KEMIPA-586759 format. One line per field, with one value per atom (N, C-alpha, C): residue number from 1; residue in one letter; atom name; x, y negated, z negated. Coordinates in steps of 0.05 Angstrom, whole numbers. Layout:
KEMIPA-586759
resi NUM	...
resn A	...
name CA	...
x X	...
y Y	...
z Z	...
end
This chain:
KEMIPA-586759
resi 1	1	1	2	2	2	3	3	3	4	4	4	5	5	5	6	6	6	7	7	7	8	8	8	9	9	9	10	10	10	11	11	11	12	12	12	13	13	13	14	14	14	15	15	15	16	16	16	17	17	17	18	18	18	19	19	19	20	20	20	21	21	21	22	22	22	23	23	23	24	24	24	25	25	25	26	26	26	27	27	27	28	28	28	29	29	29	30	30	30	31	31	31	32	32	32	33	33	33	34	34	34	35	35	35	36	36	36	37	37	37	38	38	38	39	39	39	40	40	40	41	41	41	42	42	42	43	43	43	44	44	44	45	45	45	46	46	46	47	47	47	48	48	48	49	49	49	50	50	50	51	51	51	52	52	52	53	53	53	54	54	54	55	55	55	56	56	56	57	57	57	58	58	58	59	59	59	60	60	60	61	61	61	62	62	62	63	63	63	64	64	64	65	65	65	66	66	66	67	67	67	68	68	68	69	69	69	70	70	70	71	71	71	72	72	72	73	73	73	74	74	74	75	75	75	76	76	76	77	77	77	78	78	78	79	79	79	80	80	80	81	81	81	82	82	82	83	83	83	84	84	84	85	85	85	86	86	86	87	87	87	88	88	88	89	89	89	90	90	90	91	91	91	92	92	92	93	93	93	94	94	94	95	95	95	96	96	96	97	97	97	98	98	98	99	99	99	100	100	100	101	101	101	102	102	102	103	103	103	104	104	104	105	105	105	106	106	106	107	107	107	108	108	108	109	109	109	110	110	110	111	111	111	112	112	112	113	113	113	114	114	114	115	115	115	116	116	116	117	117	117	118	118	118	119	119	119	120	120	120	121	121	121	122	122	122	123	123	123	124	124	124	125	125	125	126	126	126	127	127	127	128	128	128	129	129	129	130	130	130	131	131	131	132	132	132	133	133	133	134	134	134	135	135	135	136	136	136	137	137	137	138	138	138
resn M	M	M	A	A	A	T	T	T	F	F	F	V	V	V	A	A	A	Q	Q	Q	R	R	R	R	R	R	V	V	V	E	E	E	F	F	F	A	A	A	N	N	N	T	T	T	D	D	D	M	M	M	A	A	A	G	G	G	I	I	I	V	V	V	H	H	H	Y	Y	Y	V	V	V	S	S	S	F	F	F	Y	Y	Y	R	R	R	W	W	W	F	F	F	E	E	E	E	E	E	A	A	A	E	E	E	H	H	H	E	E	E	Y	Y	Y	F	F	F	R	R	R	S	S	S	L	L	L	G	G	G	L	L	L	N	N	N	I	I	I	M	M	M	E	E	E	K	K	K	Q	Q	Q	E	E	E	D	D	D	G	G	G	S	S	S	Y	Y	Y	I	I	I	G	G	G	W	W	W	P	P	P	R	R	R	V	V	V	S	S	S	A	A	A	S	S	S	C	C	C	H	H	H	F	F	F	E	E	E	A	A	A	P	P	P	A	A	A	Y	Y	Y	H	H	H	E	E	E	D	D	D	I	I	I	L	L	L	D	D	D	I	I	I	H	H	H	L	L	L	R	R	R	V	V	V	E	E	E	R	R	R	I	I	I	G	G	G	L	L	L	K	K	K	S	S	S	L	L	L	T	T	T	F	F	F	F	F	F	A	A	A	E	E	E	F	F	F	F	F	F	C	C	C	R	R	R	E	E	E	K	K	K	R	R	R	L	L	L	A	A	A	Y	Y	Y	G	G	G	R	R	R	M	M	M	K	K	K	T	T	T	A	A	A	C	C	C	C	C	C	V	V	V	C	C	C	G	G	G	L	L	L	E	E	E	S	S	S	G	G	G	L	L	L	E	E	E	S	S	S	I	I	I	P	P	P	I	I	I	P	P	P	Q	Q	Q	R	R	R	Y	Y	Y	L	L	L	D	D	D	V	V	V	I	I	I	E	E	E	E	E	E	S	S	S	K	K	K
name N	CA	C	N	CA	C	N	CA	C	N	CA	C	N	CA	C	N	CA	C	N	CA	C	N	CA	C	N	CA	C	N	CA	C	N	CA	C	N	CA	C	N	CA	C	N	CA	C	N	CA	C	N	CA	C	N	CA	C	N	CA	C	N	CA	C	N	CA	C	N	CA	C	N	CA	C	N	CA	C	N	CA	C	N	CA	C	N	CA	C	N	CA	C	N	CA	C	N	CA	C	N	CA	C	N	CA	C	N	CA	C	N	CA	C	N	CA	C	N	CA	C	N	CA	C	N	CA	C	N	CA	C	N	CA	C	N	CA	C	N	CA	C	N	CA	C	N	CA	C	N	CA	C	N	CA	C	N	CA	C	N	CA	C	N	CA	C	N	CA	C	N	CA	C	N	CA	C	N	CA	C	N	CA	C	N	CA	C	N	CA	C	N	CA	C	N	CA	C	N	CA	C	N	CA	C	N	CA	C	N	CA	C	N	CA	C	N	CA	C	N	CA	C	N	CA	C	N	CA	C	N	CA	C	N	CA	C	N	CA	C	N	CA	C	N	CA	C	N	CA	C	N	CA	C	N	CA	C	N	CA	C	N	CA	C	N	CA	C	N	CA	C	N	CA	C	N	CA	C	N	CA	C	N	CA	C	N	CA	C	N	CA	C	N	CA	C	N	CA	C	N	CA	C	N	CA	C	N	CA	C	N	CA	C	N	CA	C	N	CA	C	N	CA	C	N	CA	C	N	CA	C	N	CA	C	N	CA	C	N	CA	C	N	CA	C	N	CA	C	N	CA	C	N	CA	C	N	CA	C	N	CA	C	N	CA	C	N	CA	C	N	CA	C	N	CA	C	N	CA	C	N	CA	C	N	CA	C	N	CA	C	N	CA	C	N	CA	C	N	CA	C	N	CA	C	N	CA	C	N	CA	C	N	CA	C	N	CA	C	N	CA	C	N	CA	C	N	CA	C	N	CA	C	N	CA	C	N	CA	C	N	CA	C	N	CA	C	N	CA	C	N	CA	C	N	CA	C	N	CA	C	N	CA	C	N	CA	C	N	CA	C	N	CA	C	N	CA	C	N	CA	C
x 1874	1860	1832	1823	1797	1774	1753	1730	1708	1697	1675	1650	1628	1604	1581	1568	1544	1521	1497	1474	1455	1442	1421	1399	1375	1351	1345	1340	1333	1305	1302	1276	1266	1240	1230	1241	1246	1257	1284	1298	1324	1322	1298	1294	1279	1278	1261	1234	1216	1189	1189	1210	1212	1224	1230	1240	1270	1284	1313	1328	1348	1363	1376	1373	1387	1416	1434	1463	1473	1461	1471	1468	1449	1445	1469	1484	1508	1529	1532	1550	1541	1516	1505	1510	1505	1509	1539	1556	1585	1592	1583	1589	1577	1553	1540	1556	1566	1583	1609	1620	1645	1639	1616	1609	1605	1592	1588	1615	1633	1660	1674	1673	1686	1673	1646	1633	1641	1644	1651	1679	1695	1722	1722	1699	1697	1706	1705	1713	1688	1691	1669	1679	1662	1669	1673	1660	1664	1667	1691	1697	1706	1690	1696	1721	1738	1763	1759	1777	1775	1775	1788	1789	1764	1745	1721	1722	1746	1748	1739	1737	1729	1750	1754	1769	1747	1750	1731	1745	1730	1741	1726	1731	1717	1728	1711	1718	1738	1758	1776	1768	1760	1751	1733	1716	1698	1692	1692	1684	1668	1651	1635	1631	1634	1630	1607	1588	1563	1563	1556	1556	1528	1510	1483	1465	1439	1421	1413	1406	1393	1364	1346	1318	1305	1282	1267	1264	1269	1267	1291	1310	1335	1350	1363	1381	1410	1424	1451	1471	1492	1515	1537	1547	1567	1593	1612	1638	1657	1667	1684	1711	1732	1759	1776	1794	1814	1835	1837	1855	1883	1883	1909	1907	1928	1930	1953	1947	1967	1974	1991	1998	1974	1958	1935	1909	1909	1885	1881	1856	1848	1835	1841	1827	1812	1786	1768	1761	1758	1748	1722	1701	1675	1665	1651	1637	1609	1590	1561	1551	1539	1530	1500	1486	1459	1458	1453	1453	1478	1501	1527	1534	1516	1522	1533	1557	1568	1553	1543	1528	1545	1564	1580	1605	1624	1648	1659	1674	1685	1705	1716	1736	1728	1736	1732	1756	1767	1790	1780	1788	1780	1805	1805	1827	1821	1840	1837	1841	1821	1823	1814	1824	1814	1798	1775	1758	1752	1762	1757	1737	1723	1703	1715	1739	1751	1773	1786	1808	1801	1776	1768	1777	1782	1789	1818	1832	1861	1867	1880	1888	1910	1908	1928	1936	1960	1967	1946	1940	1920	1930	1914	1922	1929	1948	1957	1935	1917	1895	1877	1874	1859	1875	1900	1918	1919	1920	1923	1898	1874	1850	1845	1852	1848	1868	1893	1913	1905	1894	1886	1863	1846	1823	1830	1856	1865	1860
y -583	-569	-561	-538	-528	-547	-547	-564	-547	-557	-544	-560	-546	-559	-553	-574	-572	-585	-577	-589	-602	-623	-636	-645	-641	-652	-679	-699	-725	-725	-728	-729	-758	-762	-789	-806	-793	-807	-820	-811	-822	-845	-853	-873	-898	-918	-941	-935	-954	-949	-945	-953	-948	-920	-905	-878	-877	-899	-901	-896	-879	-872	-896	-899	-919	-911	-930	-924	-908	-912	-898	-868	-859	-830	-817	-830	-818	-812	-829	-824	-800	-798	-775	-749	-749	-725	-718	-738	-734	-718	-728	-714	-686	-683	-656	-637	-647	-630	-622	-640	-634	-612	-614	-593	-566	-566	-541	-529	-547	-538	-524	-537	-524	-497	-496	-470	-449	-457	-438	-426	-440	-430	-415	-413	-400	-418	-444	-464	-479	-495	-511	-539	-559	-587	-596	-582	-586	-558	-553	-526	-528	-514	-514	-497	-508	-495	-481	-463	-449	-467	-490	-508	-526	-522	-539	-563	-570	-592	-583	-602	-596	-606	-591	-601	-611	-636	-648	-666	-677	-692	-719	-738	-764	-779	-797	-812	-834	-837	-860	-881	-872	-891	-876	-891	-880	-902	-894	-913	-898	-913	-901	-922	-914	-932	-921	-938	-930	-937	-918	-922	-921	-905	-902	-894	-900	-893	-863	-853	-827	-832	-814	-818	-794	-800	-780	-755	-732	-705	-698	-716	-708	-686	-668	-649	-659	-664	-675	-653	-653	-636	-654	-646	-661	-645	-655	-642	-653	-636	-645	-630	-645	-632	-646	-631	-643	-656	-682	-697	-699	-700	-702	-689	-674	-662	-676	-691	-705	-689	-699	-686	-684	-705	-706	-712	-713	-722	-708	-708	-698	-721	-724	-743	-727	-732	-719	-738	-727	-741	-728	-743	-732	-747	-731	-743	-732	-749	-743	-742	-720	-717	-710	-718	-709	-702	-677	-667	-676	-672	-678	-707	-725	-753	-761	-773	-782	-807	-805	-827	-843	-830	-844	-827	-840	-826	-840	-826	-839	-822	-834	-821	-823	-803	-804	-792	-806	-796	-789	-765	-755	-749	-754	-748	-723	-705	-682	-692	-687	-697	-676	-679	-663	-683	-674	-691	-676	-687	-676	-693	-680	-694	-717	-713	-734	-749	-736	-749	-765	-764	-779	-766	-783	-774	-779	-758	-761	-747	-760	-747	-727	-704	-683	-673	-660	-648	-626	-624	-604	-576	-561	-534	-516	-499	-482	-465	-455	-438	-454	-480	-497	-501	-507	-511	-487	-463	-439	-435	-438	-433	-456	-481	-504	-501	-494	-490	-467	-446	-422	-429	-448	-455	-471	-478	-493	-478
z -2457	-2477	-2466	-2474	-2464	-2473	-2458	-2464	-2476	-2498	-2512	-2503	-2496	-2486	-2505	-2514	-2530	-2514	-2520	-2506	-2526	-2518	-2533	-2515	-2524	-2510	-2523	-2507	-2517	-2528	-2553	-2566	-2567	-2568	-2568	-2591	-2614	-2637	-2632	-2611	-2603	-2584	-2577	-2556	-2566	-2549	-2554	-2541	-2541	-2530	-2500	-2487	-2458	-2452	-2473	-2470	-2464	-2468	-2463	-2489	-2488	-2513	-2525	-2551	-2567	-2570	-2568	-2567	-2591	-2614	-2638	-2636	-2620	-2616	-2605	-2588	-2576	-2598	-2617	-2639	-2656	-2661	-2676	-2660	-2634	-2617	-2616	-2615	-2615	-2640	-2663	-2688	-2689	-2680	-2679	-2662	-2639	-2621	-2635	-2650	-2666	-2686	-2700	-2719	-2705	-2682	-2667	-2659	-2650	-2642	-2666	-2689	-2713	-2718	-2718	-2723	-2702	-2677	-2656	-2661	-2677	-2684	-2710	-2723	-2749	-2772	-2767	-2787	-2796	-2817	-2826	-2830	-2824	-2826	-2855	-2874	-2903	-2915	-2925	-2935	-2965	-2982	-3010	-3016	-3033	-3040	-3068	-3075	-3100	-3124	-3123	-3146	-3148	-3129	-3130	-3112	-3102	-3083	-3055	-3037	-3009	-2990	-2968	-2945	-2926	-2917	-2899	-2879	-2861	-2838	-2835	-2852	-2849	-2824	-2814	-2790	-2796	-2779	-2781	-2761	-2737	-2716	-2697	-2683	-2662	-2642	-2617	-2596	-2575	-2561	-2540	-2519	-2494	-2471	-2455	-2449	-2436	-2407	-2390	-2361	-2348	-2360	-2349	-2372	-2371	-2393	-2392	-2415	-2418	-2426	-2419	-2423	-2439	-2450	-2464	-2447	-2459	-2447	-2430	-2426	-2412	-2428	-2414	-2426	-2422	-2443	-2441	-2447	-2432	-2437	-2449	-2472	-2486	-2484	-2468	-2464	-2484	-2502	-2524	-2522	-2526	-2528	-2548	-2559	-2577	-2560	-2561	-2545	-2558	-2584	-2598	-2625	-2632	-2659	-2673	-2694	-2709	-2734	-2751	-2775	-2794	-2796	-2814	-2800	-2774	-2760	-2733	-2724	-2698	-2683	-2657	-2640	-2619	-2619	-2599	-2577	-2553	-2530	-2522	-2517	-2509	-2484	-2467	-2444	-2445	-2439	-2440	-2411	-2403	-2376	-2376	-2356	-2350	-2321	-2315	-2287	-2272	-2284	-2272	-2270	-2278	-2278	-2306	-2306	-2332	-2341	-2366	-2378	-2397	-2411	-2431	-2437	-2449	-2458	-2482	-2499	-2523	-2537	-2558	-2575	-2604	-2619	-2648	-2661	-2681	-2696	-2723	-2732	-2759	-2774	-2800	-2817	-2834	-2836	-2854	-2883	-2899	-2927	-2947	-2971	-2993	-3010	-3019	-3036	-3062	-3083	-3110	-3124	-3142	-3157	-3174	-3185	-3201	-3186	-3167	-3153	-3129	-3120	-3097	-3071	-3051	-3024	-3018	-3008	-3002	-2976	-2957	-2932	-2938	-2923	-2926	-2899	-2897	-2871	-2864	-2839	-2830	-2838	-2853	-2860	-2836	-2839	-2817	-2805	-2822	-2811	-2792	-2797	-2778	-2753	-2756	-2733	-2715	-2727	-2712	-2693	-2704	-2687	-2668	-2676	-2657	-2634	-2640	-2619	-2600	-2612	-2597	-2578	-2585	-2568	-2544	-2541	-2518	-2492
end
C-alpha cells in the first residue's frame, strides 16, 4: 500500500526541559497524520450523517516502539500506510523519521463506528465509499 507522509516540527511544548520529545507526542502525531491522510482522500475522521449521527474512527489499540530521541526544532517525517483493511476496522502502520533516521514505529487500529446522540457508539462495516478511496490510494 502507498505511503502517506506528513511532517511535524517538534515544538518546545512537546519536550522536556532537555528538549527531548516526550513519548506521548508520538501518539498525537500518529493521530494527526491519520487525520491528514483521511483529508487527502476527501474524507473526514468525523462525518455527520443525514440522521444527525456521526461516522467516526475511535481507537481500538495503539503501540509505539522508540529507537532514538527527537529534539526541539527537529522536522519529523511521519510515514503512514494502511496495513490492513478489515470488515469494520483499519490498521495503520507509522514510522517516524528525522533526516532519514528512524526514530520510532507503531501501529494503530481504528474501528468504523456510528455514534448517535441516543444510541451511543456502535461498530459498523466500513462504508463502500470509504473503501473505494482507501483502496484507490494503494
